[in-house]
C-alpha positions as CSV (number, residue, x, y, z in Angstrom):
1,M,35.3,-22.3,182.7
2,G,33.3,-22.5,178.8
3,R,33.2,-19.1,177.1
4,R,31.7,-19.0,173.4
5,F,33.6,-19.9,170.7
6,T,33.3,-19.7,166.9
7,Q,35.4,-20.0,163.7
8,V,34.5,-18.8,160.6
9,D,36.1,-19.1,156.7
10,V,37.5,-15.6,155.4
11,F,38.2,-14.3,151.7
12,G,36.3,-18.2,150.8
13,T,33.9,-19.1,148.3
14,G,32.9,-22.1,150.1
15,L,35.6,-23.6,152.4
16,S,38.3,-22.1,150.3
17,G,39.8,-19.0,152.1
18,N,41.5,-18.7,155.4
19,P,40.0,-19.8,158.7
20,L,40.0,-17.9,161.8
21,A,39.3,-18.7,165.8
22,V,37.3,-16.4,167.3
23,V,37.0,-16.1,171.2
24,H,34.2,-14.4,173.1
25,D,34.3,-12.4,176.1
26,A,38.1,-12.9,176.6
27,D,38.6,-9.8,179.3
28,D,39.8,-12.4,181.9
29,L,42.3,-14.2,179.9
30,T,45.8,-13.3,180.3
31,D,48.7,-12.8,177.6
32,E,49.9,-16.4,178.3
33,Q,46.0,-17.8,178.0
34,M,45.4,-16.1,174.8
35,Q,48.9,-17.2,173.5
36,A,48.8,-20.9,174.5
37,F,45.6,-21.1,173.1
38,A,46.3,-19.5,169.8
39,S,49.4,-21.9,169.5
40,W,47.1,-24.8,170.0
41,T,44.6,-24.3,167.5
42,N,47.7,-23.8,165.3
43,L,45.5,-21.3,162.6
44,S,47.3,-18.7,161.0
45,E,45.7,-16.2,163.3
46,T,43.3,-16.4,166.4
47,T,41.6,-13.2,167.9
48,F,39.8,-12.5,171.5
49,L,37.1,-10.2,171.8
50,L,37.5,-7.5,174.7
51,K,35.5,-4.8,175.7
52,P,36.9,-1.2,173.9
53,T,39.4,1.2,175.9
54,E,38.5,4.0,173.5
55,P,35.0,6.0,173.3
56,R,34.6,5.4,169.7
57,A,35.3,1.6,169.8
58,D,32.8,-0.6,169.5
59,Y,35.1,-3.5,170.5
60,R,38.6,-4.4,170.9
61,V,40.7,-7.1,169.6
62,R,43.8,-8.8,169.8
63,I,44.8,-10.7,167.3
64,F,47.7,-13.9,167.9
65,T,49.4,-15.9,165.3
66,P,50.9,-19.9,166.8
67,Q,54.5,-17.6,167.4
68,G,52.9,-14.4,169.0
69,E,50.9,-11.2,168.8
70,L,50.1,-9.2,165.7
71,P,48.8,-5.6,166.0
72,F,46.9,-5.5,162.8
73,A,45.7,-8.4,160.4
74,G,43.2,-8.1,157.5
75,H,41.3,-11.3,157.7
76,P,40.8,-11.3,161.4
77,T,39.2,-8.1,161.4
78,L,36.8,-9.2,158.7
79,G,35.9,-12.5,160.5
80,T,35.7,-11.2,164.2
81,A,33.5,-8.0,163.0
82,H,31.3,-10.7,161.7
83,V,31.4,-12.6,164.4
84,W,30.9,-9.7,166.7
85,M,27.4,-8.7,164.9
86,A,26.7,-12.3,164.8
87,A,26.6,-12.6,168.4
88,G,24.3,-9.5,168.8
89,G,27.1,-6.5,168.8
90,R,25.5,-2.9,167.9
91,P,27.6,-0.3,166.4
92,N,27.6,2.7,168.1
93,S,27.2,4.4,165.0
94,T,25.3,3.8,161.8
95,A,28.0,4.5,159.4
96,C,30.5,2.1,160.2
97,I,31.9,-0.4,163.1
98,V,35.0,0.7,165.3
99,Q,37.2,-1.8,166.3
100,E,39.9,-1.2,168.4
101,C,43.9,-3.3,167.6
102,G,47.5,-2.7,168.3
103,I,47.4,-0.1,165.5
104,G,44.6,2.1,167.0
105,L,41.0,2.3,165.5
106,V,40.1,0.5,162.2
107,E,36.8,1.5,160.3
108,L,34.8,-1.2,158.8
109,R,31.5,-0.8,156.9
110,G,29.0,-3.1,154.9
111,Q,29.7,-3.3,151.3
112,D,27.8,-5.2,148.5
113,G,26.5,-7.4,151.2
114,K,30.0,-8.2,153.1
115,L,31.8,-6.2,155.4
116,A,34.8,-4.4,154.0
117,F,37.7,-2.6,156.3
118,A,39.4,0.8,155.6
119,A,43.1,-0.1,154.6
120,P,45.4,1.5,157.6
121,P,48.3,4.0,156.6
122,R,51.4,2.2,155.6
123,L,53.8,2.6,158.4
124,R,56.7,1.9,155.7
125,S,56.3,2.2,152.1
126,E,59.6,3.2,150.5
127,K,61.7,0.5,148.6
128,L,63.2,-2.5,149.9
129,G,66.8,-2.0,151.4
130,R,69.9,-3.9,149.8
131,S,69.8,-6.8,152.7
132,E,66.0,-7.6,152.0
133,V,66.4,-7.6,147.7
134,T,69.1,-9.8,148.4
135,K,67.6,-12.2,150.7
136,I,64.3,-12.3,148.9
137,A,65.7,-13.2,145.7
138,K,67.8,-16.3,147.1
139,A,64.3,-17.0,148.6
140,I,62.4,-17.1,145.4
141,G,65.5,-17.7,143.0
142,I,64.6,-14.8,140.4
143,P,66.9,-12.1,140.1
144,A,65.7,-8.5,141.5
145,K,66.5,-7.1,137.7
146,Q,64.0,-9.4,136.7
147,W,61.7,-7.8,139.2
148,V,58.8,-5.0,137.7
149,A,58.7,-3.2,141.6
150,H,59.5,-3.6,145.5
151,A,58.6,-1.7,148.0
152,W,57.6,-1.7,152.0
153,G,53.9,-2.9,152.6
154,D,53.6,-2.5,156.2
155,N,50.5,-1.3,158.2
156,G,51.4,-3.5,160.9
157,A,52.3,-6.5,159.4
158,P,55.4,-5.7,157.7
159,W,55.5,-6.9,154.1
160,M,58.4,-6.9,151.8
161,M,56.3,-6.4,148.4
162,V,57.9,-8.2,145.2
163,Q,55.7,-7.3,141.9
164,L,57.1,-10.3,139.5
165,A,56.8,-10.6,135.3
166,D,52.7,-12.0,135.6
167,A,50.7,-14.2,137.4
168,E,51.4,-17.1,136.0
169,T,55.1,-16.5,137.1
170,V,53.9,-15.9,140.9
171,R,51.5,-19.1,141.1
172,N,54.2,-21.3,139.8
173,L,56.9,-20.3,141.9
174,E,58.6,-22.7,144.6
175,V,59.8,-20.7,147.6
176,N,62.4,-21.4,149.7
177,R,60.8,-20.0,153.0
178,E,64.0,-21.3,155.2
179,V,66.0,-18.3,153.9
180,L,63.6,-16.0,155.5
181,A,64.0,-14.9,158.8
182,T,61.3,-15.3,161.6
183,G,58.9,-12.6,161.5
184,Q,59.6,-11.6,158.2
185,H,56.7,-11.3,155.6
186,L,57.1,-12.0,151.9
187,G,54.3,-10.4,149.3
188,L,54.8,-11.6,145.5
189,I,51.9,-9.7,143.2
190,G,51.9,-10.7,139.4
191,L,49.5,-9.0,137.2
192,E,46.5,-11.2,135.4
193,P,46.1,-11.1,131.3
194,E,43.6,-8.7,130.2
195,G,39.7,-10.3,130.5
196,S,40.7,-12.4,133.4
197,A,38.1,-11.8,136.3
198,Y,41.1,-11.2,138.9
199,A,43.6,-8.0,138.5
200,Y,46.2,-9.7,139.8
201,E,47.2,-13.0,141.9
202,V,48.8,-12.8,145.6
203,R,50.7,-14.6,147.9
204,G,51.5,-14.0,151.4
205,I,54.8,-16.3,152.9
206,L,56.8,-16.3,156.2
207,R,59.3,-18.3,157.2
208,E,56.3,-20.6,159.3
209,F,53.8,-20.7,156.6
210,E,52.4,-19.6,153.5
211,D,49.1,-17.5,154.4
212,P,46.0,-19.0,152.4
213,V,44.2,-15.4,152.1
214,T,45.8,-12.3,153.7
215,G,43.9,-8.9,154.4
216,S,46.7,-7.2,155.7
217,L,49.3,-8.2,152.6
218,N,45.8,-7.1,150.4
219,A,45.2,-3.7,151.6
220,A,49.0,-2.7,151.4
221,A,49.5,-4.2,147.5
222,A,46.3,-2.2,146.4
223,Q,47.5,1.3,147.9
224,W,50.8,0.1,146.0
225,M,49.1,-0.8,143.0
226,R,46.5,2.2,142.8
227,E,49.1,4.9,143.1
228,R,51.3,3.4,140.3
229,E,47.9,3.3,138.3
230,L,48.2,-0.2,137.6
231,V,44.4,-1.3,138.6
232,P,41.0,0.3,138.4
233,A,39.2,1.7,141.4
234,S,36.9,-1.5,141.9
235,Y,38.5,-5.1,141.6
236,L,38.7,-8.6,142.6
237,V,42.1,-10.2,144.2
238,T,42.6,-14.2,143.9
239,Q,45.2,-15.7,146.5
240,G,45.8,-18.9,148.0
241,S,46.2,-21.3,144.8
242,A,49.4,-22.5,145.8
243,V,48.5,-24.0,149.0
244,G,44.8,-25.2,147.3
245,R,42.8,-22.4,148.4
246,N,40.7,-20.2,146.4
247,G,40.5,-17.1,148.4
248,E,38.7,-13.8,146.8
249,V,38.9,-10.5,148.1
250,S,37.6,-7.4,146.9
251,V,39.4,-3.8,146.7
252,Y,37.5,-0.5,146.1
253,D,38.9,3.0,145.9
254,D,36.2,5.4,147.1
255,G,38.6,8.0,146.3
256,E,39.8,8.7,149.8
257,R,40.5,5.4,151.4
258,I,40.6,1.8,150.1
259,W,38.3,-0.7,151.5
260,I,39.4,-4.2,151.6
261,S,35.9,-6.7,151.7
262,G,35.4,-10.7,151.5
263,R,32.8,-13.6,152.5
264,V,32.8,-14.3,155.9
265,R,31.3,-17.9,157.0
266,K,30.1,-19.2,160.2
267,V,31.8,-22.6,160.2
268,I,32.0,-24.0,163.8
269,S,30.2,-22.8,167.1
270,G,30.4,-24.1,170.5
271,E,32.2,-23.2,173.7
272,V,36.1,-23.6,174.8
273,D,37.5,-24.2,177.7
274,I,40.7,-22.5,178.0
275,P,43.2,-23.6,180.9
276,R,45.4,-21.5,183.0
277,V,48.7,-21.6,182.3
């Protein structure tokens, strides 16, 4: 049976961000069908729109990579909210959109003509352990004593964050992804020189692939950079140059929460037929 399907570009300045596939009206799909379709699209994430189960929520979303389900991810949050509204969705509140997902409720709001999501609280924010540090040093070829700092940035996606000397180091680094275990998420961050349009460069790396532009990592990184007073309340981040993309992420700290926003552009719309597995 055909159902509505939309594919969008998130955080791009054209077709330069991270693509996202969104399947509408997915309440009758099984877990196996969702996983099979996400594996078939072979995008970093595919989402499925469902009716909410929480009274405050406007919609529910399930987020799948080709390998499994995620409780939260940033570019799927922005992209799915955009698609839901474009399909006629109307939020219960005039103040915000409320998304229900694996980590609970996530708020979104309009900001400078774009949607922004509130960065979720980090489940872990302490320094990385010795085993993680050893593995990352081997993967990036830079010993830990040359790092600026490191910390967990787990907000549903378990990011291991490492700040390196500068953005140029991050951009030019050749990472041996095979060293990382399946399910490990490595986030690299380097400050740009003063006067740049961007505060820092980010890279999000998994064993299977390097993610072009990563909302969950940028949310955790923004919290980490702000609490150490390394960046202003409002700034831009760039990501994707290592994989031929030009992602742009906006960060805004309103004094209570940090908001992550970026452009969303519809690229493909139509119907999709997902067979039973």
